[in-house]
C-alpha positions, -999 to +999 in steps of 0.1 A: -595+381-400-567+390-425-576+410-456-556+409-488-557+436-515-544+422-547-528+444-573-514+438-608-505+401-611-527+391-583-564+393-593-571+360-575-555+337-550-548+302-562-545+289-527-578+304-514-607+280-507-635+303-516-666+301-494-686+331-506-686+365-523-703+396-510-711+429-526-706+457-501-722+492-504-703+521-489-710+558-483-681+564-508-695+545-537-687+510-552-656+491-543-635+475-571-655+444-568-672+419-545-653+408-514-642+372-517-642+352-484-625+319-479-597+301-462-560+298-468-545+268-450-576+266-430-576+302-418-602+328-427-592+356-450-610+381-473-596+391-507-603+421-529-588+427-564-578+464-564-582+468-601-613+446-604-614+409-610-609+415-647-581+440-641-600+468-657-597+497-633-566+519-638-547+531-606-559+567-608-595+556-609-595+530-581-621+539-555-597+535-526-621+549-501-648+524-509-623+495-509-609+503-475-643+511-460-657+478-473-630+458-456-633+478-424-671+472-424-664+434-423-645+437-390-611+433-406-582+445-385-551+436-406-547+445-443-519+434-466-515+451-499-498+433-528-484+458-552-462+456-583-434+482-584-405+493-605-371+490-589-350+521-585-323+512-560-298+485-570-311+460-545-346+461-559-342+439-590-370+422-610-384+393-590-374+407-556-400+411-528-399+440-503-419+452-473-416+490-476-414+512-445-419+546-460-439+564-487-435+596-508-468+606-523-467+621-558-503+615-567-529+642-573-566+646-576-575+613-558-601+612-531-577+607-502-596+611-470-627+599-452-630+632-434-653+648-460-687+639-445-701+662-419-705+635-393-669+625-396-655+659-385-619+670-391-589+650-378-552+651-384-537+616-384-501+608-375-484+594-406-448+594-395-446+557-399-471+550-428-471+512-424-482+492-394-450+481-377-466+450-362-479+438-395-446+445-413-429+423-387-455+396-392-449+397-430-411+393-425-417+365-400-440+347-425-414+350-452-387+334-430-411+306-422-417+301-460-380+304-468-387+334-490-364+364-490-381+398-483-362+430-484-369+447-450-377+483-457-376+507-486-392+540-497-422+536-520-428+564-544-465+566-553-470+581-587-502+591-605-502+567-635-515+551-656-484+559-677-450+547-666-424+573-657-397+589-678-361+582-670-357+618-658-386+614-634-370+582-620-338+602-615-358+627-595-375+600-574-340+586-566-328+620-555-358+622-533-348+589-516-372+565-533-362+528-537-392+517-557-421+532-577-457+522-579-491+537-586-514+524-559-497+529-525-515+562-519-541+571-507-547+535-497-522+535-468-534+568-454-571+558-456-563+526-437-546+547-410-576+571-408-600+542-403-579+524-378-567+494-399-533+478-395-519+481-430-487+468-446-475+461-482-456+434-500-441+450-531-432+428-560-405+443-582-418+437-617-391+456-636-362+480-634-377+515-634-373+536-665-337+544-674-323+517-651-304+485-663-326+465-686-351+494-689-325+519-700-341+522-735-377+513-725-398+489-705-408+456-720-444+449-708-443+412-717-413+408-694-432+424-666-460+398-670-435+370-669-418+383-638-450+388-619-463+353-629-431+337-614-430+359-583-466+353-573-458+318-562-435+333-535-462+358-526-487+330-521-463+311-498-458+342-477-495+349-475-502+313-464-478+316-435-492+350-426-528+337-426-517+309-402-502+335-378-530+361-380-545+367-346-517+349-327 
């Protein structure tokens, strides 16, 4: 069964035929909300709104451990994260969709590992390739089937939030090699790796990052909302194709 974690702009799936909702308790506290089970194009999926269904949980206060554990507890194998980002590199313009292949983590103070309970022991996970390559390929294939352009690859810079970055900070991220910037990519991706989930992300470029192009003098929040609203139709089309292929 495919799991979808929705971020800003995706607190619900319009093409999801909901069958039930389930509250899940975890050793790490409460997830962002109940898991929503249903079907997309006749195929079973489970959906979770990362920021809560009322979009009330800021990125630095999301209980990432509880969210990932809750999905794992339902027998999920594949998890696709939908995340809004700011575009840094020139190719990453507002409205573009990308499947990142690398992460740089700038977050701090977040509970970022499952290996804190005595019965879990200590383990070092390999994180050379932070995203599941098979699921990345499936996302790209689904986009081609839906006639939606996805940028293949890109470095996601995960920042702390909830504030947006300064222009100087974006310049630093660019020097570090980042193509896009968001606030929720970590520790979510690492937790998925720790617990054995195949995890990939579809990044929706909501705006030029601070100091870039139309955001050179500031970021217009109303424009972000408009871009996300339009781009989510493309995301839904990709997810529909992905749900059809899940398990093939």
